[in-house]
N, C-alpha and C positions, 0 to 999 in steps of 0.2 A: 294364774300361778300354780295350778294344780292340786289333785286331791291331798297331797302329802301336807302343802301349806295351809290348806282348809281345815285339816285338822288340828293343827298347831295354833291357828286363829280361836279354833273353840276352846283348846286347852288354856290358853291365854286369858279368855273371857272369863271362863269358869274360874280362874286362880286369881286374876288380878282386878275382875271388874271391868265394865266398858270404859269408864271413864279415864282409868289409869292405863289401860290397854293402848288408848289413842295416844296418851302422853308416851307411853313405851314405844310404839311403832314410829311415832315421829323420830324418836331418837335412833331406832334401828334404821330409819331411811338416812339420815344423816350419816350415821357410821358406815352403811353400804356404800353410799356415795363417795364417802372419804376412802374407803378401801379399794372401790373401782378406779378411783383418781389416782392413788397411790400405785396400783397395778401399772399403770401407763405413764406414770410420772417422768420415767426415765427416757421415754420415747421422743419427748421434746417436740416441736412444730413439725408434724409429720408433713404438713402442706409444703412446707419451705425446704424438707429435707431431700437430699439427693444420695443418701446412703442406702444402697439396696440391702445391706445387712440389717439395717434398722426396720426398713420396711418389713423385711421376713420377720423381726421380731414382733413388730407391732401386728402382722396377721396372726401370731400366736397369742399375744397378750390382750388385744382388743376382746375377741370371744370370751376370754377368762374374765374381765371385767364384765362383760355384758351379763356372764353367768351367775355373778355376784350380785349383782342388781335384780336379775329375774328371781333370785331366791328369796326376796324380801316378802315377809307376811302382810297380805293384804286383809285389813279389817273392814267388813262392812260400813260404808258410810264415811271411810278416811280416805279422801283422795290421795292418789300415788304420783301427782303431778311431776313432782320432784325427780321421783325414781324414773317415770315414763320420759320425762325430757331427757335424763341422762342418757337412758337406753337408746332414744332416737338418735342422739346426736352421736353416740359411740356406733351406732349400725350406719349412719352416714359417712362416719370415719373410716369404719371397716370397708365399705364400698370403695370409698376414695382410694385407700390403701391398696386394695385388690386392683383397681385400674392401673395405679401408678406402677405398681409392682409389676403387672402384665407388661406394660408399654417399656419399663426400665430393663427387665429380662429380655424381652423380644428385642427390644434394641440394641442390647448388647451382644445377643446371639446373631442379629443382623451384621452388626459391625464387625464381629471377629470373623464371620464367614467371608464378608465383603474383604478385609484384609487378607486373608488366606487366599482368595481368588486373585488378589490383585498382585500378590507375592508368586503365586503359581504362575501368572502371566507375564510377569517381569523376568523370572528366572527362564520360561521357555525360550525367550528371545534374546538371551545373552548369546555373545560370541557370533554374530551373524556373519555370513549370509545363512538365509534359511528357506526351504521349499515353500510353497504356497500353502500347504496343508498347516504348518507351523505357524505361519501368519493368521490363518484363520482360527486356530486354537486359541492362540493369545487374545485375538479380538473378541471370541465369544467369551473368554474369561473376565475381559474388563468390563464387557456388557453386564455379565451375571452380577459382578462386583457392583456397578452402578445400579441396577434394578434393585439390589438388597438396600443399599444406602437410601434410594428414594422411599422406600417403604417405611423408614423411621420416622414416626411422627414428631411434631414439634415438642410435646410434652414430655419425649423420653428425654433422660438425661445424656444418651448417646447424640442426640441431635445436632450439638455444636461441632462436634469432632466429625461427625458424618457430613455435614456440610462443608468443612474444610478440606476432607477427603474426595468429598464430590467433586470439586473443582479440578482438583488433580487428577482423579481417575478419567474424567471426560476429556481432558487434555491426551491423557495417554491413549484413549481410545481412538481419538482422531489420528494421532501419530500412527498406530498401529493399524487403522483402516486404510491410511495413504498406502502403507507398506503392503497391504493385503490386496488392495487395487492395481498396484504395480506388479504384483506377482501374478494376479489374473491377466493384465495385459501382456505379460511376459509368455503366458502360454497360449494366447491366440497368435502371438507372433511366432512360437514355436510350431504351431499347428499350420500356419500360413507358409513356413519355411518348409515343411515336409511336402507341402502340395507343390511348392516350387521346385523342390528337389525330384518328385515323381515327373515333372515336366522337363527336367533336366537343366534348370536354371540354377546352377549352384551357386554361383555368384550372388544372385538375388536373395539366395536362401541364407548365405553367410551373412549378409547386410541385414536381414530380419532377425538373425540369431544375435548378432552383435546387439542391436538394440534391446532384445530380450534379456541378454545378460547384463545389460547396464542397468536395466529397471529391476531386475533380481537376480544378483548374482549366485543365489543360492538354488538356482533351478538345475538340478541334475541332467533331465532331458535335453536342456538347450546345448549344455556342452556336448552331450551324446550326439545330437543333430550335427551340430557345428562340425564334430570330429568326421561324421559319415560325408558331410559334403566335403571337407579338405582331402578325406581319402579318394573321392570320386575325382578329383581333382590332380591326384597324383602326388599331393603335399603331405607325405606320409609322417613326416616329424609333428606338423602342426596336427594331424589327426589324432596322433600317440598322445600329446600334449593334453588336447579337450578329453580324451578318453580318460588320461590320468585325473583330471580336474572332476569328471563326472562321478569316477570311483571315490575320489576324496570326498566329495560331497554326500554320496550314498555308497556306501561299500558293500550293500547287496544289490547293486544295480547289475544284473547277470548279462543284459544286452552289452554295457560297458566292457566287461571282461570278454566276451565274445568278440566285440569289434577290436579290441586291443590286441587279442590273441592272434586275429586275422592279420592285422597289420606286421606283427612281429614274425608270422609265418611267410608273409610275403617278402621279408627283409632279410630271411635267413636266421633270425633270432629262435631256434625252435624249442630251446630250454624254456624261454621266456613264455612264446606261445603256449606250450604245453601246460605250464601253471596257470596262465589265464583261461585257457579252456577247461582245465580241471575245476577251478573256481566257477566259471559259469554253470558248468553242468552240476556242481554241488547245490547251486542256488535255484537253477531251474534244470529239472532233469528230463525235460520234454522237450529242448530245444534240437532238433535235428541237424541243423547246421554247427553245432558244437561238438555233436559227435563225428560229423563229416570232416571236420578240419582237423580234431584230434586225431582221425583215422589216417588223414595225409601225414600228420606229426610223425606218428609211429611207424609209417610205411618209410619216410625220409631216416628215421635214426634206425631203421632194420628190426624193429619188432612187429612182425609180421601178423601174429596171433592177437596182438591187442588192436592192430591196424583192422583186421577184419571184423573183429568183435564189435568195434566203435562204427564200421560201414554198415555192418548188420543193424545196429542200433539205430543209425541213421535212416536207412531204408525203412525201418518199422515207422518210425515217427514222422518221416516224410508221408508215408502212405496214409497214416491218421490225419495229417493235415491234408489229405488230397492232392499233394503236391507230385503229381505222378512223373514229370520230369526230371526233377531231383531224385525221386525215389529210383528210377531207371539209372541215373548215373550212380548211385551208391552202389545198386546191384549188379552193374558193369563192373564196379571195382573190385566187388566179391567174386564175381566170375575170373576177373583177371588174376587174382590170387589163387583160386582153384585150379586155373590152367597150369599156373607154377608149380 
C-alpha cells in the first residue's frame, strides 16, 4: 500500500488505539468497496455488452475503481481480503475489457476496410466491357476484402455481419475470377492470331480474334489485330470499324490511330488521315511509320516543308529501330524533294 499509507496507519493507531482502528478500518474497506462499485455501476454487464463506447468508458472507469481500493489503509494484523478480492475481480474485468475492446475495434476496422475494398471492386467493373487488367484489379480487391473478413474472430461484435458479407464477397470473387480467366484466354487467342497473320493466314486469325472478342469484348488489342487482318484482306470498311472499336475502348491506343489513319490515307480521306496520324504521334512520338505516313499526307495536300520534316523524322526513327530498308525509303523521299 506504500509508505504514505503506512504513515496513515501509524497516525490512526496513535490517535484511536488498535482496537478502534480495526473497527474503523473495516468500515473504510466497506466504504471503499462501495465507492469502487459505484464508480462502475453505470457500466452494467460488461461481459454481455456489445457497445464499443461502453467498453471504452470501462477502460477508463475500471482503473479508477481499482485505484480507490488500492488507497485503503492497511493495519497490521487486519486482513484485506474483501478489498483484495475486489481488486482481483476488477483487474480480471479490466483484462477482459481490453481484449474485448481490441477485438471489437479491430473487427470494425477490418469490416470497414473490407466494405471499402468491395465497393471499389464493384465500381471498377461497372459498365463493361473491360480489359484484362481491370478484371485482375477487381479480383484482387475482392480477395483483399475476403481476407479481411476472414481475420475477424468470433468474439468480435462484427463477426455476424462479416459472415454474411463473406458469403456474398466469395460469390462475387468467383464471378470476377471467371471473367478474368476469359480475358486471359482472349489474350492467348490474340497472340495466336498474330502468329497466323505473320504466316499470312488472315482468315484463320480473324476466326481466333472473333473467339477472343466473344470471351472479352473489352480487349482493345483484339479489335486492333482484327482490323489489321481485315485490312490485309482488302476489307477497308471492316478494318476501320475495328480500329474505331479499339479506340473507343482505349482512346490512348496509338497504334489504332496509326492504322486507321493509314486506311483513311489509302481511300483518299486525307483530312481524317492527318487527324489520326497527329493523334498517333501525340501519344507515341517515336513511331517512324506515323511520321512517314504524315509526310505522304502533307505531300498530297501540297505542304512540301511539312512533308520534308516528317520524312526526316521518319528516317531518324527508322535508323534508331535498325530498320535500314524503310530508312532508305524515307531518305529517298527527302532526296526527291531536294531535287525539286
